DONU-112499 format. One record per residue (C-alpha): residue number from 1; residue in one letter; chain; x, y, z. Coordinates in pm, whole numbers, plus 50000, padded with zeros to 5 digits. Last residue first. Layout:
BEGIN
i/aa/ch/xx/yy/zz
NUM/A/A/X/Y/Z
...
This chain:
BEGIN
i/aa/ch/xx/yy/zz
371/E/A/41857/54338/53796
370/K/A/42008/53932/53722
369/T/A/41750/53692/53783
368/S/A/41791/53521/54108
367/P/A/41856/53123/54102
366/K/A/41646/52902/54321
365/Q/A/41890/52680/54562
364/M/A/41795/52339/54639
363/N/A/42022/52207/54328
362/I/A/42308/52180/54529
361/Q/A/42220/51894/54688
360/P/A/42263/51659/54355
359/H/A/42648/51666/54421
358/K/A/42769/51415/54166
357/A/A/42518/51487/53885
356/E/A/42597/51828/53875
355/F/A/42937/51732/53832
354/D/A/42878/51497/53555
353/R/A/42630/51795/53378
352/V/A/42937/52044/53438
351/M/A/43103/51781/53232
350/Q/A/42898/51781/52983
349/I/A/42893/52122/52941
348/R/A/43261/52112/52930
347/E/A/43240/51873/52657
346/E/A/43026/52034/52429
345/T/A/43203/52353/52456
344/A/A/43540/52199/52321
343/P/A/43736/52451/52299
342/H/A/43657/52796/52434
341/S/A/43476/53126/52185
340/S/A/43609/53433/52083
339/L/A/43908/53393/52273
338/A/A/44099/53217/51949
337/D/A/44044/53481/51712
336/L/A/44305/53686/51933
335/I/A/44584/53567/51716
334/E/A/44451/53780/51418
333/L/A/44569/54118/51648
332/T/A/44875/54194/51493
331/K/A/44711/54180/51164
330/P/A/44518/54507/51277
329/K/A/44117/54424/51272
328/Q/A/43887/54697/51104
327/Q/A/43983/54682/50719
326/D/A/44050/54306/50737
325/M/A/43738/54249/50936
324/Q/A/43548/54450/50700
323/K/A/43643/54241/50390
322/E/A/43568/53909/50535
321/D/A/43246/53996/50617
320/K/A/43168/54180/50210
319/K/A/43325/53856/50100
318/P/A/43156/53611/50337
317/N/A/42827/53726/50301
316/K/A/42587/53468/50423
315/E/A/42873/53247/50595
314/T/A/42987/53567/50865
313/K/A/42623/53555/50941
312/G/A/42628/53200/51016
311/E/A/42985/53272/51175
310/V/A/42840/53539/51419
309/K/A/42521/53320/51519
308/D/A/42720/52987/51614
307/S/A/42932/53263/51853
306/E/A/42655/53357/52044
305/E/A/42497/52974/52004
304/N/A/42818/52871/52247
303/L/A/42782/53160/52441
302/R/A/42411/53043/52563
301/Q/A/42503/52667/52594
300/L/A/42829/52813/52806
299/F/A/42565/53057/52987
298/N/A/42389/52755/53053
297/A/A/42650/52504/53202
296/F/A/42781/52762/53454
295/H/A/42394/52831/53547
294/S/A/42380/52442/53638
293/V/A/42625/52473/53882
292/E/A/42367/52595/54120
291/I/A/42496/52789/54381
290/H/A/42551/52659/54744
289/H/A/42870/52891/54812
288/K/A/43113/52583/54797
287/Y/A/42944/52407/54489
286/M/A/43010/52748/54320
285/S/A/43384/52703/54395
284/N/A/43412/52329/54333
283/L/A/43270/52424/53987
282/A/A/43462/52689/53926
281/Y/A/43743/52491/54010
280/L/A/43653/52256/53757
279/D/A/43612/52465/53492
278/A/A/43956/52661/53541
277/E/A/44138/52291/53537
276/Q/A/43940/52146/53240
275/E/A/43993/52515/53054
274/F/A/44367/52451/53125
273/K/A/44366/52084/53015
272/R/A/44178/52185/52667
271/S/A/44442/52422/52600
270/Y/A/44389/52807/52652
269/N/A/44432/52991/52357
268/A/A/44673/53259/52301
267/G/A/44597/53567/52243
266/I/A/44661/53768/52560
265/M/A/44927/53559/52671
264/A/A/45151/53611/52360
263/A/A/45039/53985/52338
262/P/A/45192/54033/52694
261/L/A/45492/53790/52600
260/S/A/45544/54003/52301
259/T/A/45625/53880/51970
258/L/A/45941/53924/51833
257/L/A/46012/53560/51806
256/D/A/45836/53527/51506
255/S/A/46084/53729/51290
254/S/A/46367/53460/51397
253/D/A/46385/53215/51137
252/G/A/46634/52975/51185
251/T/A/46422/52675/51099
250/M/A/46461/52413/51341
249/A/A/46573/52589/51596
248/I/A/46356/52909/51532
247/Y/A/46074/52654/51579
246/L/A/46185/52539/51893
245/V/A/46247/52938/51988
244/S/A/45881/52973/51862
243/F/A/45761/52710/52100
242/G/A/45883/52827/52389
241/L/A/45817/53170/52345
240/S/A/45444/52986/52308
239/S/A/45491/52772/52638
238/L/A/45581/53099/52826
237/G/A/45266/53255/52703
236/Q/A/45035/52976/52801
235/Q/A/45225/52934/53133
234/L/A/45151/53280/53206
233/S/A/44778/53281/53109
232/H/A/44731/52975/53299
231/R/A/44832/53115/53636
230/Q/A/44735/52810/53812
229/V/A/44517/53089/54033
228/L/A/44436/53322/53781
227/H/A/44294/53093/53564
226/G/A/44079/52983/53869
225/Q/A/43980/53301/53942
224/E/A/43875/53292/53544
223/H/A/43641/53083/53567
222/A/A/43476/53153/53886
221/L/A/43440/53516/53723
220/V/A/43251/53293/53467
219/G/A/43073/53127/53733
218/I/A/42971/53418/53881
217/I/A/42849/53599/53612
216/E/A/42600/53293/53589
215/Q/A/42502/53372/53901
214/D/A/42432/53693/53837
213/S/A/42199/53583/53606
212/H/A/42069/53611/53212
211/A/A/42407/53678/53094
210/L/A/42457/53795/52742
209/E/A/42425/54170/52902
208/V/A/42742/54094/53083
207/L/A/42949/53931/52834
206/E/A/42879/54226/52618
205/D/A/42989/54445/52833
204/T/A/43304/54300/52845
203/I/A/43529/54163/53169
202/I/A/43879/54196/53233
201/I/A/44030/54009/53548
200/T/A/44339/54125/53692
199/N/A/44572/54007/53929
198/N/A/44911/54097/53731
197/P/A/44855/53809/53554
196/L/A/44570/53860/53363
195/A/A/44275/53699/53335
194/V/A/44024/53786/53032
193/A/A/43659/53795/53012
192/N/A/43465/53759/52677
191/A/A/43126/53871/52489
190/G/A/43324/54078/52224
189/L/A/43735/54057/52238
188/Y/A/43748/54326/51949
187/D/A/43484/54585/52044
186/G/A/43398/54457/52463
185/E/A/43337/54721/52601
184/R/A/43492/54721/52912
183/F/A/43486/54684/53320
182/V/A/43833/54610/53491
181/L/A/43777/54394/53813
180/K/A/44118/54345/54008
179/A/A/44145/54043/54188
178/P/A/44037/53941/54503
177/R/A/44261/53667/54676
176/G/A/44034/53591/54998
175/E/A/43839/53335/54861
174/A/A/43748/53541/54558
173/V/A/43427/53383/54392
172/N/A/43137/53418/54588
171/L/A/43149/53731/54838
170/L/A/43389/53930/54681
169/Y/A/43218/53846/54340
168/D/A/42902/53908/54404
167/S/A/42985/54258/54543
166/K/A/43196/54324/54234
165/I/A/42881/54230/54002
164/Q/A/42657/54453/54193
163/D/A/42922/54718/54197
162/K/A/42951/54741/53850
161/Q/A/42577/54723/53733
160/G/A/42522/54982/53988
159/Q/A/42785/55190/53806
158/S/A/42591/55153/53511
157/L/A/42780/54974/53213
156/Q/A/42907/55167/52910
155/S/A/43270/55022/52963
154/P/A/43492/55214/52793
153/Q/A/43698/55058/52448
152/T/A/43823/54729/52413
151/L/A/44130/54582/52183
150/N/A/44408/54854/52170
149/N/A/44464/55020/52442
148/L/A/44280/54873/52736
147/V/A/44426/54531/52570
146/Y/A/44754/54655/52549
145/E/A/44754/54794/52904
144/E/A/44618/54507/53054
143/A/A/44899/54283/52905
142/E/A/45158/54574/52988
141/N/A/45026/54544/53354
140/G/A/45011/54159/53336
139/I/A/45385/54185/53247
138/K/A/45542/54414/53528
137/T/A/45273/54255/53813
136/L/A/45391/53918/53690
135/T/A/45771/54025/53765
134/N/A/45710/54198/54092
133/E/A/45530/53913/54243
132/P/A/45873/53630/54157
131/L/A/45858/53438/53856
130/Q/A/45904/53034/54022
129/F/A/45521/52959/53954
128/A/A/45529/53054/53590
127/L/A/45871/52908/53562
126/Y/A/45781/52574/53688
125/H/A/45445/52550/53450
124/S/A/45658/52661/53160
123/T/A/45924/52398/53209
122/F/A/45638/52115/53190
121/P/A/45449/52248/52907
120/I/A/45769/52286/52708
119/G/A/45881/51932/52812
118/W/A/45607/51713/52812
117/K/A/45417/51758/52451
116/V/A/45623/51979/52246
115/L/A/45953/51853/52380
114/A/A/45837/51451/52403
113/F/A/45723/51515/52037
112/G/A/46067/51679/51900
111/F/A/46230/51361/52090
110/A/A/46050/51128/51883
109/V/A/46129/51307/51592
108/V/A/46482/51380/51626
107/F/A/46523/50965/51755
106/V/A/46308/50843/51456
105/V/A/46561/51059/51200
104/S/A/46852/50933/51392
103/F/A/46761/50592/51424
102/L/A/46689/50572/51008
101/I/A/47008/50769/50979
100/L/A/47171/50477/51191
99/S/A/47033/50206/50970
98/P/A/47152/50384/50664
97/S/A/47520/50361/50814
96/R/A/47725/50670/50643
95/E/A/47701/50850/50978
94/L/A/47820/50600/51119
93/K/A/48137/50535/50939
92/W/A/48225/50910/50938
91/I/A/48198/50891/51337
90/S/A/48412/50608/51361
89/Q/A/48668/50781/51147
88/Y/A/48629/51093/51368
87/I/A/48750/50896/51614
86/D/A/48987/50667/51497
85/K/A/49157/51010/51340
84/Q/A/49150/51222/51669
83/K/A/49519/51105/51773
82/I/A/49721/51228/51450
81/N/A/49854/50969/51314
80/F/A/49825/50903/50930
79/W/A/49957/50567/50841
78/D/A/49628/50455/50772
77/P/A/49528/50679/50547
76/L/A/49240/50967/50633
75/E/A/48952/50946/50390
74/N/A/48937/51070/50085
73/K/A/49103/51381/49888
72/F/A/49234/51504/50184
71/E/A/49203/51875/50246
70/I/A/49575/52039/50410
69/R/A/49532/52375/50544
68/A/A/49746/52684/50608
67/D/A/49653/52977/50847
66/N/A/49971/53021/50978
65/K/A/50025/52717/51209
64/L/A/49832/52414/51048
63/E/A/49417/52317/50993
62/I/A/49336/51938/50903
61/V/A/49037/51896/50696
60/P/A/48897/51566/50641
59/K/A/48641/51555/50313
58/I/A/48291/51683/50281
57/K/A/48073/51450/50140
56/G/A/47821/51429/50432
55/L/A/48072/51568/50721
54/A/A/48414/51541/50781
53/G/A/48621/51612/51073
52/I/A/48765/51904/51144
51/L/A/49161/51776/51276
50/I/A/49404/52063/51436
49/M/A/49724/52017/51354
48/E/A/50038/52126/51542
47/S/A/50084/51819/51735
46/Y/A/50085/51621/51407
45/L/A/50397/51767/51387
44/Y/A/50477/51939/51010
43/Q/A/50778/51924/50738
42/Q/A/50731/52153/50424
41/K/A/50869/52083/50119
40/L/A/50888/52274/49765
39/E/A/50976/52091/49416
38/L/A/50653/51894/49376
37/A/A/50701/51965/49030
36/D/A/50468/52275/48947
35/G/A/50446/52291/49356
34/Y/A/50416/52076/49665
33/R/A/50552/51823/49862
32/L/A/50441/51779/50261
31/L/A/50618/51611/50457
30/V/A/50494/51430/50787
29/S/A/50556/51443/51173
28/D/A/50508/51227/51523
27/Q/A/50584/50838/51398
26/N/A/50822/50933/51146
25/I/A/50850/51120/50758
24/P/A/50533/51004/50668
23/S/A/50329/51076/50275
22/I/A/50157/51436/50201
21/E/A/50137/51489/49805
20/A/A/50030/51827/49678
19/Q/A/49818/52007/49454
18/R/A/49792/52403/49543
17/P/A/49482/52572/49593
16/K/A/49500/52944/49578
15/S/A/49448/53163/49873
14/V/A/49746/53313/49913
13/V/A/49988/53321/50223
12/G/A/49808/53060/50424
11/D/A/49984/52751/50179
10/Y/A/49706/52591/50107
9/Y/A/49732/52210/50023
8/I/A/49493/52022/49824
7/V/A/49602/51617/49830
6/S/A/49759/51318/49685
5/E/A/49834/51038/49953
4/T/A/50184/50884/49987
3/S/A/50265/50547/50202
2/S/A/50137/50342/49879
1/M/A/49989/50004/49986
């Protein structure tokens, strides 16, 4: 077997590649010949070399002092005595193994799935409960300002209505941890309520008007209180940022990462798990204060029907409505579509019915109508 290997050599002075030959001198050094007739010679020690591993079809490269460089046309020869050779040779062989490639693809897919399914949600949950109160207040204040300035208008409810709702909330929902209730005309939000990390619940006039009793409003506020206690909006916002980071790692596109955390918290659609947790909190709160949970189910049904009516109007004249919506709604607010309805309304109503069946004694109190 020949002990001379044909290589490409860069002398570090000019960028022109030179055809060259490399051969061993002893266990510690090699001789490099280059030039038109290979008349030029250069000796290099292995200790002065840095091996750059091959990737794909790229062949091994040796970095030398003074910016010189040797590029091999094939794999490193057996006599080439650089220390890292055996490790890199093994990696190159594995890299070209179909079974390893298949395993790597399966592993990456499984790892990505696990990261999205459990990793990011778990990390978001942990961080949400580790952040100090002043951080929550700052983030929540930014989100609240965003809602007040961009998504809603001043409330048209009478002061008597507001006072009654606040009184009912403090009596039946607050549990010693009262949130700040902010009343606003819905505008982009419509009939809705939003819980923010600065211990604030924003409730819209449209939602109050949609309710048929005080108990229905209490149910909604208890649901939002559950979101506050579990810090769902912050968890969802952190998850959104986590997914953005994962997307950037996969694509290198960081343009969507500029979306602020407050906007992510407001616009993020709560997961089914979060909705179930908040619903259960509301049901237990209503049960504790002897309020029929059927009021909550009735309101969910009515909210769902109201959403269907809005969608029906859009279907009748889609071109006109879509054009009007595009003109009225800024693109940065498109994420807020998720706020219009909660997922799996029928399942949520069934959850209420199941809870009601397990606690029949809560049906003893009669509902009072809303003023």
